[in-house]
Structure formats: C-alpha cells, structure tokens
C-alpha positions as CSV (number, residue, x, y, z in Angstrom):
1,X,0.0,0.0,0.0
2,X,1.4,3.4,-1.0
3,X,2.1,6.0,1.7
4,X,-0.7,8.4,0.3
5,X,-3.3,5.7,0.3
6,X,-2.4,4.6,3.8
7,X,-2.5,8.2,4.9
8,X,-6.0,8.9,3.4
9,X,-7.2,5.6,4.9
10,X,-5.8,6.2,8.4
11,X,-5.8,10.0,8.3
12,X,-7.4,10.6,11.7
13,X,-5.1,8.1,13.4
14,X,-2.0,9.5,11.7
15,X,-2.9,13.1,12.6
16,X,-3.7,12.0,16.3
17,X,-0.3,10.3,16.5
18,X,1.5,13.3,14.9
19,X,-0.1,15.6,17.5
20,X,0.9,13.3,20.5
21,X,4.6,13.1,19.0
22,X,4.6,17.0,18.8
23,X,3.3,17.3,22.4
24,X,6.2,15.0,23.6
25,X,9.1,16.1,21.3
26,X,8.6,20.0,21.4
27,X,8.6,20.3,25.2
28,X,11.4,17.8,25.5
29,X,13.6,19.8,23.1
30,X,12.8,23.0,24.9
31,X,13.7,21.4,28.3
32,X,17.0,20.0,26.9
33,X,17.8,23.4,25.3
34,X,17.3,25.1,28.6
35,X,19.3,22.6,30.5
36,X,22.2,22.9,28.0
37,X,22.0,26.8,28.2
38,X,22.0,26.7,32.0
39,X,25.0,24.3,32.0
40,X,27.0,26.5,29.6
41,X,26.1,29.5,31.6
42,X,27.4,27.9,34.9
43,X,30.6,26.7,33.1
44,X,31.2,30.3,31.8
45,X,30.8,31.8,35.2
46,X,33.2,29.2,36.7
47,X,35.9,30.1,34.1
48,X,35.4,33.8,34.9
49,X,35.6,33.1,38.6
50,X,38.8,31.0,38.2
51,X,40.5,33.7,36.3
52,X,39.5,36.3,38.8
53,X,40.7,34.2,41.7
54,X,44.1,33.8,40.0
55,X,44.3,37.6,39.4
56,X,43.4,38.2,43.0
57,X,46.1,35.7,44.1
58,X,48.8,37.5,42.0
59,X,47.7,40.8,43.5
60,X,48.3,39.5,47.1
61,X,51.6,37.9,45.8
62,X,52.7,41.3,44.7
63,X,51.8,42.8,48.1
64,X,53.6,40.1,50.0
65,X,56.7,39.5,47.8
66,X,59.0,42.1,49.6
67,X,58.4,40.7,53.0
68,X,58.9,36.9,52.4
69,X,61.7,36.8,54.8
70,X,59.8,38.7,57.6
71,X,57.2,36.4,59.2
72,X,55.8,39.1,61.5
73,X,55.4,41.6,58.5
74,X,53.6,38.9,56.4
75,X,51.3,38.1,59.3
76,X,50.4,41.8,59.6
77,X,49.8,42.1,55.9
78,X,47.5,39.1,56.1
79,X,45.4,40.6,58.9
80,X,45.1,43.9,57.0
81,X,44.0,42.1,53.8
82,X,41.2,40.2,55.7
83,X,39.8,43.6,57.0
84,X,39.6,45.0,53.5
85,X,38.3,41.9,51.7
86,X,35.3,40.0,53.2
87,X,35.4,37.4,50.4
88,X,38.7,36.0,51.8
89,X,37.9,32.9,53.9
90,X,41.4,31.9,54.5
91,X,44.9,33.1,53.6
92,X,48.1,31.1,54.5
93,X,51.8,31.3,53.7
94,X,53.2,27.8,53.5
95,X,56.9,26.9,53.4
96,X,58.1,23.6,52.0
97,X,59.3,21.0,54.6
98,X,60.3,17.8,52.7
99,X,57.4,16.7,50.6
100,X,55.0,18.6,52.9
101,X,54.3,22.3,53.6
102,X,54.3,24.0,57.0
103,X,52.1,27.0,57.8
104,X,54.3,30.0,58.4
105,X,51.6,32.7,58.5
106,X,47.9,32.3,58.5
107,X,44.7,34.2,58.8
108,X,43.6,31.8,61.5
109,X,46.1,31.6,64.4
110,X,45.2,28.0,65.0
111,X,46.8,26.9,61.7
112,X,50.3,28.3,62.5
113,X,53.0,25.7,62.3
114,X,50.6,23.1,61.1
115,X,52.2,20.6,58.6
116,X,50.0,19.9,55.6
117,X,50.4,17.2,53.0
118,X,48.2,18.0,50.1
119,X,48.4,16.9,46.5
120,X,47.1,20.1,45.1
121,X,49.8,22.2,46.9
122,X,52.5,19.9,45.5
123,X,51.3,20.4,42.0
124,X,50.9,24.2,42.5
125,X,54.5,24.3,43.8
126,X,55.7,23.0,40.4
127,X,54.1,26.1,38.6
128,X,56.3,28.9,37.3
129,X,56.7,32.1,39.2
130,X,53.6,34.4,39.2
131,X,51.5,31.5,38.1
132,X,49.5,28.9,39.9
133,X,46.4,26.9,40.2
134,X,42.9,27.7,41.0
135,X,40.0,25.3,41.6
136,X,36.7,25.3,43.4
137,X,35.7,23.2,46.5
138,X,33.6,20.8,44.3
139,X,36.7,19.7,42.3
140,X,38.8,19.5,45.6
141,X,36.5,16.7,46.7
142,X,37.9,14.3,44.1
143,X,41.5,15.0,45.1
144,X,43.6,13.0,47.5
145,X,43.6,14.2,51.2
146,X,40.5,16.3,50.3
147,X,39.4,16.0,53.9
148,X,41.7,19.1,54.6
149,X,38.9,21.3,53.3
150,X,35.8,19.2,54.1
151,X,35.1,20.6,57.6
152,X,31.8,22.3,58.4
153,X,33.7,25.7,58.2
154,X,33.4,25.5,54.4
155,X,29.7,24.7,53.9
156,X,29.5,27.2,51.0
157,X,31.4,26.8,47.8
158,X,34.8,28.5,47.6
159,X,37.8,28.8,45.3
160,X,41.2,27.6,46.3
161,X,44.2,29.5,44.8
162,X,47.7,28.2,45.3
163,X,50.8,30.3,43.8
164,X,54.5,29.8,44.5
165,X,56.2,32.8,46.0
166,X,59.7,33.6,44.8
167,X,62.2,36.2,46.1
168,X,63.7,38.9,43.9
169,X,66.2,36.5,42.7
170,X,63.5,34.1,41.4
171,X,64.1,31.4,44.0
172,X,60.9,29.9,45.3
173,X,60.6,30.6,49.0
174,X,56.9,29.8,50.0
175,X,53.4,28.9,48.6
176,X,50.5,31.2,48.9
177,X,47.2,29.4,49.8
178,X,44.1,31.6,49.3
179,X,40.5,30.6,49.8
180,X,37.8,32.9,48.2
181,X,34.1,32.7,48.9
182,X,31.9,32.4,45.9
183,X,28.6,32.6,47.9
184,X,27.4,35.9,46.5
185,X,27.9,34.8,42.9
186,X,26.5,31.3,43.6
187,X,23.4,32.8,45.0
188,X,22.9,35.1,42.0
189,X,23.6,32.0,39.7
190,X,21.1,29.9,41.6
191,X,18.5,32.6,41.4
192,X,18.9,33.0,37.7
193,X,18.9,29.2,37.3
194,X,15.7,28.9,39.4
195,X,14.0,31.7,37.4
196,X,15.0,29.9,34.2
197,X,13.5,26.7,35.5
198,X,10.2,28.5,36.5
199,X,10.1,30.1,33.0
200,X,10.9,26.7,31.5
201,X,8.0,25.1,33.3
202,X,5.6,27.9,32.3
203,X,6.8,27.7,28.7
204,X,6.4,23.9,28.4
205,X,3.0,24.2,30.0
206,X,1.9,26.8,27.5
207,X,3.4,24.8,24.6
208,X,1.6,21.6,25.8
209,X,-1.8,23.5,26.1
210,X,-1.2,25.1,22.7
211,X,-0.3,21.7,21.1
212,X,-3.3,20.2,22.8
213,X,-5.5,22.9,21.4
214,X,-4.0,22.5,18.0
215,X,-4.7,18.7,18.1
216,X,-8.3,19.6,19.1
217,X,-8.5,22.0,16.2
218,X,-7.6,19.2,13.9
219,X,-10.9,17.5,14.9
220,X,-12.7,20.8,13.7
221,X,-10.6,20.7,10.5
222,X,-11.6,17.3,9.8
223,X,-15.2,18.1,10.6
224,X,-15.0,21.2,8.4
225,X,-13.6,19.1,5.5
226,X,-16.5,16.5,6.0
227,X,-19.1,19.3,6.1
228,X,-17.5,20.8,3.0
229,X,-17.7,17.4,1.2
230,X,-21.3,17.0,2.3
231,X,-22.1,20.6,1.2
232,X,-20.5,19.8,-2.1
233,X,-22.5,16.6,-2.5
234,X,-25.7,18.6,-1.6
235,X,-24.9,21.2,-4.3
236,X,-24.3,18.5,-6.8
237,X,-27.6,16.8,-5.9
238,X,-29.5,20.0,-5.9
239,X,-28.1,20.8,-9.4
240,X,-28.9,17.3,-10.7
241,X,-32.4,17.2,-9.1
242,X,-33.2,20.8,-10.4
243,X,-32.2,19.8,-14.0
244,X,-34.2,16.6,-13.8
245,X,-37.3,18.6,-12.4
246,X,-36.9,21.4,-14.9
247,X,-37.9,19.3,-17.9
248,X,-41.2,17.8,-16.6
249,X,-42.2,21.1,-15.0
250,X,-41.7,22.8,-18.3
251,X,-43.8,20.1,-20.0
252,X,-46.6,20.5,-17.3
253,X,-46.7,24.3,-17.9
254,X,-46.7,23.9,-21.6
255,X,-49.6,21.4,-21.6
256,X,-51.6,23.5,-19.1
257,X,-51.1,26.5,-21.4
258,X,-52.3,24.6,-24.3
259,X,-55.4,23.2,-22.6
260,X,-56.2,26.7,-21.3
261,X,-55.8,28.1,-24.9
262,X,-58.3,25.6,-26.1
263,X,-55.8,23.8,-28.2
264,X,-57.3,20.4,-27.1
265,X,-60.9,21.6,-27.3
266,X,-63.3,23.5,-25.1
267,X,-63.3,23.0,-21.3
268,X,-65.8,24.1,-18.7
269,X,-65.3,26.9,-16.3
270,X,-64.6,24.6,-13.2
271,X,-61.9,22.7,-15.0
272,X,-60.4,26.0,-16.2
273,X,-60.3,27.3,-12.6
274,X,-58.5,24.2,-11.4
275,X,-56.0,24.4,-14.3
276,X,-55.2,28.0,-13.4
277,X,-54.4,26.8,-9.9
278,X,-52.1,24.1,-11.5
279,X,-50.5,26.7,-13.7
280,X,-49.8,29.0,-10.8
281,X,-48.3,26.1,-8.8
282,X,-46.1,25.0,-11.7
283,X,-44.9,28.6,-12.1
284,X,-43.9,28.7,-8.4
285,X,-42.2,25.4,-8.8
286,X,-40.3,26.6,-11.9
287,X,-39.2,29.7,-10.0
288,X,-38.0,27.5,-7.1
289,X,-36.1,25.2,-9.6
290,X,-34.5,28.2,-11.2
291,X,-33.4,29.6,-7.9
292,X,-31.9,26.3,-6.9
293,X,-30.1,26.1,-10.2
294,X,-28.8,29.8,-9.7
295,X,-27.6,28.8,-6.2
296,X,-25.8,25.8,-7.5
297,X,-24.1,27.7,-10.4
298,X,-23.0,30.5,-8.0
299,X,-21.5,28.2,-5.3
300,X,-19.7,26.1,-8.0
301,X,-18.5,29.3,-9.8
302,X,-20.4,28.3,-12.9
303,X,-22.6,31.3,-13.2
304,X,-21.4,33.1,-16.4
305,X,-21.5,36.8,-16.7
306,X,-21.6,38.5,-20.1
307,X,-20.5,42.0,-19.0
308,X,-21.0,44.7,-21.6
309,X,-21.7,48.4,-21.9
310,X,-25.4,48.6,-21.5
311,X,-28.0,51.4,-21.4
312,X,-29.8,50.8,-18.2
313,X,-32.7,53.3,-18.6
314,X,-34.8,51.0,-21.0
315,X,-34.1,47.9,-18.8
316,X,-35.4,49.8,-15.8
317,X,-38.5,51.2,-17.5
318,X,-39.4,47.8,-19.2
319,X,-39.0,45.9,-15.7
320,X,-41.3,48.6,-13.9
321,X,-43.9,48.0,-16.7
322,X,-43.9,44.3,-16.3
323,X,-44.2,44.5,-12.5
324,X,-47.1,47.0,-12.5
325,X,-49.6,44.2,-13.1
326,X,-48.4,42.5,-9.9
327,X,-48.6,45.8,-8.0
328,X,-52.0,46.7,-9.4
329,X,-53.3,43.3,-8.2
330,X,-52.4,44.3,-4.6
331,X,-53.7,47.9,-5.2
332,X,-50.2,49.3,-4.7
333,X,-48.7,52.3,-6.6
334,X,-45.5,51.4,-8.3
335,X,-43.8,54.7,-9.1
336,X,-40.7,55.4,-11.3
337,X,-39.9,58.8,-12.6
338,X,-37.1,58.5,-15.2
339,X,-34.4,61.1,-14.8
340,X,-34.5,64.0,-17.2
341,X,-30.9,63.4,-18.2
342,X,-30.2,60.2,-20.0
343,X,-28.6,57.6,-17.7
344,X,-25.1,56.5,-18.7
345,X,-24.2,53.1,-20.0
346,X,-22.5,50.8,-17.4
347,X,-20.8,47.5,-17.8
348,X,-23.3,44.8,-16.7
349,X,-24.9,41.6,-17.8
350,X,-28.3,42.8,-19.1
351,X,-30.2,39.6,-18.3
352,X,-28.7,39.4,-14.8
353,X,-29.2,43.1,-14.2
354,X,-33.0,42.7,-15.1
355,X,-33.1,39.7,-12.8
356,X,-31.8,41.7,-10.0
357,X,-34.4,44.4,-10.6
358,X,-37.2,41.9,-10.7
359,X,-36.1,40.3,-7.5
360,X,-35.8,43.6,-5.6
361,X,-38.8,45.4,-6.9
362,X,-40.9,42.1,-6.8
363,X,-39.7,41.5,-3.1
364,X,-40.9,45.1,-2.2
365,X,-44.3,44.5,-3.8
366,X,-44.7,41.1,-2.0
367,X,-44.0,42.5,1.4
368,X,-45.9,45.7,1.1
369,X,-49.6,45.4,2.2
370,X,-50.7,49.0,1.3
371,X,-49.2,52.2,0.0
372,X,-46.6,52.3,-2.7
373,X,-43.3,51.2,-4.1
374,X,-40.9,53.9,-5.4
375,X,-37.8,53.4,-7.7
376,X,-35.2,56.2,-7.7
377,X,-32.2,56.2,-10.0
378,X,-29.4,58.8,-9.9
379,X,-25.6,59.2,-10.6
380,X,-23.4,59.8,-7.5
381,X,-19.6,60.2,-7.8
382,X,-19.5,58.3,-11.1
383,X,-21.6,55.6,-9.7
384,X,-25.1,54.6,-10.6
385,X,-27.4,54.3,-7.7
386,X,-30.8,52.5,-7.7
387,X,-33.0,52.7,-4.7
388,X,-36.1,50.8,-4.2
389,X,-38.4,52.3,-1.5
390,X,-41.6,50.7,-0.1
391,X,-44.1,51.2,2.7
392,X,-43.8,47.6,3.9
393,X,-43.7,46.1,7.3
394,X,-40.1,47.1,8.0
395,X,-37.3,45.1,9.8
396,X,-35.4,45.1,13.0
397,X,-31.6,45.5,13.0
398,X,-31.1,41.8,13.6
399,X,-33.4,41.0,10.7
400,X,-31.4,43.4,8.4
401,X,-28.1,41.7,9.3
402,X,-29.4,38.3,8.1
403,X,-31.6,39.5,5.2
404,X,-29.1,38.4,2.5
405,X,-28.3,35.1,4.1
406,X,-29.2,31.9,2.2
407,X,-32.7,30.5,3.0
408,X,-33.4,33.4,5.5
409,X,-36.9,34.8,5.7
410,X,-38.2,37.3,8.2
411,X,-40.7,35.3,10.4
412,X,-43.9,37.1,11.6
413,X,-47.6,36.8,11.2
414,X,-47.6,38.8,7.9
415,X,-44.7,37.1,6.2
416,X,-46.2,33.7,6.9
417,X,-48.8,34.4,4.2
418,X,-46.1,35.3,1.6
419,X,-44.6,32.5,-0.4
420,X,-40.9,32.3,-0.9
421,X,-37.7,30.3,-0.4
422,X,-35.4,32.8,1.1
423,X,-33.0,32.4,-1.9
424,X,-33.9,35.5,-4.0
425,X,-32.0,38.2,-2.1
426,X,-29.0,35.9,-1.6
427,X,-28.9,35.3,-5.3
428,X,-29.5,39.0,-5.9
429,X,-26.6,40.0,-3.7
430,X,-24.2,37.5,-5.3
431,X,-25.1,38.6,-8.9
432,X,-24.6,42.3,-7.9
433,X,-21.2,41.4,-6.5
434,X,-20.3,39.4,-9.7
435,X,-21.1,42.6,-11.6
436,X,-18.7,44.5,-9.3
437,X,-21.5,46.4,-7.5
438,X,-22.8,46.6,-3.9
439,X,-26.2,46.2,-2.4
440,X,-27.3,47.5,1.1
441,X,-30.5,47.6,3.1
442,X,-32.0,50.2,5.3
443,X,-35.2,49.7,7.2
444,X,-37.1,50.5,10.4
445,X,-39.6,48.1,12.0
446,X,-43.2,49.3,11.5
C-alpha cells in the first residue's frame, strides 16, 4: 500500500499520532535546550571566577613579595587584607618541609606551624613564578587528602588558589594558599537558574496547552472538511435534481397553457379554474427550480457573466412596466420617474441586471400590504445608484443583518402568508457582486 493511500485511509489516526509526538518532542527539546544553556552559563561563570581568583592571588603575591623573609610583617599584611576583603575565607603562607608544607603565617592563628600534606599544593609548587592553580571546592572533593577542606567551616562553595612565591632572585621561598568565597555569585547564579526553571515550566505548560488545542483544532478541521464534502454533495444533488425537475415542470406548464388556450378543445369553467391553480403552482415550482439552479451555479462558480456596456434606462423602464400588473393586483402604486438626463451606460450583464431588478422590486411588492413602491435612479460620484423604497412592514436591526443570508426569511404573522424560499435576495446580492456592484438595506420596524 502506498503512503498516500495509507495516509488517506488512516488520516485521523496518523494526525492524532502526529499531535501526540509533537506534544512529547517539542517540550522535550525546550527542556534539553534550557538545561544545556544553564550548564554552559554555569561553566562560563566558573571560568570567569577561576581567572578572577588567580588575578586576586597574583595581586596578593605582589603585596607580600617584599616581606617573604619577615614572618611578622607577612602576618600583619594578612590581617590587614582580611579587614579589606570580606570574600577572603582563609589566607596562608606555606613553606616547604620535605614533601609537605608548614604554615608560616595564616589568617587563623590555630593553623600556624601546622604541617599539611596536600596533593594540590604539591602540583601548585611546580608552577612557574607568578603563576599557579585555582579550583573550586567541588573539584577539591575528588583530590587525595580532600578532607583537609571538608570541615563544616566550608559549607559554601569556595575557590582555592595556590601560587609559589619567589624572592627577587627568582628562588621559590613559599606557597600562597588563598580561599575565596563564591557565595554571592553562587546565590545570583542559583536565582537566575531557578528563574529559568520556572520560566521553562511555564513555557512547557503553555506549549503543551497550545499543542493540545492544536490537536483539538484538527478535529474541527476534519469536521469542516467533512461538512464541505457533504455541502458539495448537496450542491451537486440540488443541481442534478433541479435539472431533472426542470424538464417535466416545463412540460406541465406547456400542456396546461395549451389546454387553457383551447388547443385540445373547449373546457368548462370549473376545470379551467383548477387548471389556473395548476398553472400557478407550476410557475412557483419553476421559479424555485430556477433559484436552486442559480444557487448551484454561483456556489460552484459556474454562473457566467456577459459583461458589456449597456444602457440601463430602457431595462429599468421595461421592468417597472412588467411588474405594474403585480402591483395593481395588490392595489399598490408602483412609481418610477425616469431622470430628465439620460442615464449613462454601465458594464453589466443585461439579463442578470434585469433579474436583480425583478427580485428587488418584486420583493418590495410582495412584502408591502398597502401604500406604494418607489424606484429612484441617480448618478453619484460616477456611480449609478438605484434605490427601491416601499411602505412595507419594515425590519429590525437583527433581521437586516441576516436578510441576505441563504434561505433566510423574516418570520412574523404577515410574512407567513407570503410564499418564498429565502434564496432570492441571496442570489441577488451575489449577482450584484459578480457585476462588481454593492447592495445594502436600510429599514425600520413598522
């Protein structure tokens, strides 16, 4: 089975699986990306802190270098440095004693003359003059004899700097041991990391909700596609049914006309009255079929427009004359005063334009119980404006909004007696738009 056929057959399942995969993968990628960024940020901070610790150690080295042979002077300098720098947790001067180091001067008096055997110091002693090592307490934990710095006095992370101290002749005399607290920086880093985590959780939650809504929208898309398919099938059925009904209705109307004309012999009055009823019913059915065909043609973009420059004056006059009979039957005045100045020719489809006029004026006559229907025509700003005014029942604002909707009819005790499908004005509006015109309604209830 080809992929396309499989997808069409299992479209809903595939789309559901696709949505679930997105819900899993996208938040996972966001989480991984955030974790990587936080990790790189922490490593960058550590590199900066390491360099600053070494720089600080070199600064202290410069301050102590001239007093390497004077233990009391060095101790005084250490005490002074502590007062000026709260970040210094410990500062010691170590002198080599075999493979170990002995504390010669220290910030904490209890450490004086203590012998320390520490691998980190041994490696630092091998470094060139004015150079050394710097590492944090987390890395110290993995070194031999790490218990030297594992007491409760160092609960916060710190940086340990060790630099060999040489005299003016370049001979190494002692080792500088410096512990710098990184508490403030770590607190800021932890705060930023926590804020990033909170934002990450919020972002992931929003993404999951968005993806869940998107998956839900797929259901509506599928439903819309099905509705569209059903609507297309409906249009095709209406078109086919209308074509099939058109022929027999035309035949019925033709034969009824022939019978009424006496082509098949004389008929009595009672039969003639019944045939007139049949003729009127067939005419209404033919009108309905024509409306359905027009709806089908418009929705399938098959309604052809033969646009050409046309003089509209004669078309309006002829249409009004044709509809006067309908108005007279209801004892309504149908008034049209042609403008003194000849109306300009406009680009329209003459047949469709007449259909629009018949629909609009005929609609006004149908829904007017008494009074008159007036037609006004004038040119405004190079546009031809045709207004149909009546003294009918009027409409509410809500009814006006829906007037041009398909199958919509104003429902009240008066309109119930008026026959119609609710398609005429919808067709009229679409035809006007296809001829690049506009149509609007203004009415007040009562």
